[in-house]
N, C-alpha and C positions, 0 to 999 in steps of 0.2 A: 334534172329537178327544177323548177324556178323556187324562188321565195314565194313563201303567201304571202305579201306586202306586193301594192303594185308602182310603188317606184323604191326608193333606197329602202335597204334594211337598217334599222339604226343597231339592230344588235352587232352588223358589220362594222363600228365606228367603236370598240373596244380596243385599247390600246395594245393590249396584247395580240390582236386580231389583226389590227389596221394594217402594219407592214406586209403581210400574208394578200392583204385583198386590195390595197394600193400596187403590189409587182404584180397581182394578177388583171388591176382592171388596164393597167398601161402596156401591158404584152396582149395584150386582146384587142385590146383598142386600136394595137399597131396591127393586127392580123384582120381587123376589119376593116381598114381603111386599106391596107394594102392591098388587099382584093377589088378593091376601088379604084384606085390612081392611075390606074393602066399607063403603057411603056414608056410614060415619059416622068415617070417621079418615082419614086421609093419613098418609103419609110425605115428611118431609122432609131433605134432605144439610143438615146445618150443618158447619161448618170452627173450627178453631182455628188463629193464625196466631202464630207467635213467632218471635223471633230467639235463634240457638244460635250459640254459641261452639265452634267445633270444638275436636274432643280427637282422641287418636290413634285411634280409632273415626272413620273419615272414609267419605262418599259420593266416587266416586272422582270425580265433578266442581267438588269443594272446595279443590284444592289448585292453585296456582300454582306453576310453577316457574320460578324465575327462572336464568339464566347469568349474573354479573357478570363485568364487568373485571377484573384484579388489581386489589389493593388498592396505592397510591403505597407504594414501600417506603422508609423513614425513612432517612437517609443514616448510614452507620457501622454498620448494624442486623447483628449474625451469623447469621441467619436470616429466611428469609423464610417466612410462612403458608403454607401451601397453600391454593387458594380453593376456598371453599366452595360447595355448591350451595345457594340459598337457596328454601325453600317457604312460602308467606306464608295464611298459616290464617286465612280471613275469616271473619265473624258470616254466617253463612246464613239466610235466612228460611227457616221449614218452614210448610207448610199440609198441615194435618191434618183428613180429612173425618169424620165421625160420625154416624149415622142422629139422628131423632127421628120417632116417632108420636105424631100430633098428632090431636086431635077436632076434624071439618070441621064445625065453628058458630063463632059468634064471639068466645068466647074461644080457640079455637084452642089447650087445654090440651096440654102436653106429660105424656102418658100413659108412653112407656118410651123411656129413651136408650138407642141400641147403639152400642159401640163396639169396632175391630176392633185392638189394642195396633200400634205402630207399634217399631220398636227404639227411639226416642228417650222412648216412656213407661219403656222396662225400664231405663235408665243412668242415672245422676245428670248433672244439668243443666237447662237450663230445662224441657226436653218433657218429664221425667216430672214435676217438683213442677206445671206448669199442669194436668199431667194428672190429679194426686192432691189438688189441689185442686177440679178439675170433677169426679172420683171424689165427693168427700167432700160438694158443694152437693145432688149426687141424690142419695146416699144420708139427707139433712137433709131433702129433699124429698118430696112426695106424687109422685115419679115412678118407676116401677121402674127398674133400671140392668139392660143382659147386656154382657156382657165377653166379646171372644173373644180367645183367646191362639195364636196359631200360628206361633211364636217359640219356637224353642228357646234363645235366646240371653238375657243378661239379666238383672235383679235381679225376684223376683215382684210380680205389682203388683196381681193383680186384687180384688177385696175379698174375700179368702178367705188364711187364714193359709195359707203355704206348708208348711207340714206336714200339713196336713190334703189337701191334692192329691198325696197319697203320689207315687208315679213316676212319674207322667203327664208326657208328652213334650208335649202338647197342652190345653188347656182351655177351657173356656166356663164360664162362672158368671152365674146369675140368681139378681138379689135384688129381690123382689117387694115393692111399695112396702107389700101388704096383712099382710107379715110380716116386716121387716126381719132376728128373731133368724135366721131360714131363710133358705141359703145353697142356690143346686139346684145342683151341681157335673157338669159331663160330662167326664169324666176321659176324655182321648182319648189312645189309644198311639200310636206311629210304625207298627206295620202294622195299626192295626183303621182303619175306615172314618169320615169323620166323623160328627157326631151330628145327628139332629133336634132343634132346641132349640125349647121353647118358649116363646113370649113373650107375658106379658103385656098385656093389656088393661085394659080397665076392670073393679072387681068385676062379678062373675056375668057376664062376656063372655069366652066361649071362647079360648082362647089361639090365637095367630096362630102357623106355622111356621114356623122357619127353618132349610131343609136347606140347610147349609154343604156337603154333598157335591154337590148340584147348584149352588151357586152358584159351587164351587170348578173346577170341570167347565167352567164357562160362562167362569170366569175363562181359563183353561190353555187353551179351544179357540178364543174371539175375540181372544186375548191373541198367539196365535200361536207357544205355547211348546213344542207337541212340535216345530216344526221349528226352535226354537232352542236347544235345551237338548241337551248331548252328556251322559248320561247315564253313556257308559263313558269318556271321556277328560280328564273335570273330575269333583272331588268337591267336593260341596254345603259351603256355608257359613253356619255352622260344622261344622265336618267330625262324618262318623259314625261308631262304632266300626269293625272290619273285616267283624263279623259282620253286623252291618244295611248294612251297605256292600255287602257279598257280595248278602245279599237281597234290596237296592232296584236293583243292576244286571241282576240275574238276572231279574226281572222288568221291566225295560224292555228286554231282550236276546228276551224273549217266547218 
């Protein structure tokens, strides 16, 4: 069952929902590409691991709430402080999967790195810093880079100045190792379909195609989101403007 919306479904961006969506996007994208690359290549799933200190932007399971006993009263005190609720923000281990297209030979050379951005990549902190270091390393190497940003919130992170993305809601950017001065931008509007992105292999070999719409349909279907999302009773996070919200709910209503 596909999403009722033609492109990216903004209800999938909710911070509580996105980790599952992200994991599935990477896994199913790898499956789609692995079926195309032929015997000379294979698709590997890599993983970044880091510890993030929670800020005010939190996943719901990060905070631990205590209800402490009232503090002792100092003899002779004129007033007693109210008892606060203690919210403990504990460091959280993050795991971010990504894809590598590699040659199926003894060298297992990395040909292309494919990243699907997460919220931590787009806000200040360890996740963004680590991502930008990895981005710089790939751009300085002989591997191509494909970045997919399906999140409306956060700072611009893909390897393209924000002002060159126009008013795109989402985006995919390809930087080919054969021409670092060029960036292939797939600007994605909220109401448009997701693109078919050309993914580079070695020079002289035709691209394989990452069909983001097909991958998202598989995420939506196999993740059971059609049974889980309440389009009429809840708003997406971050919220849509009233016109876009009415449009999306109209499609969901059928």
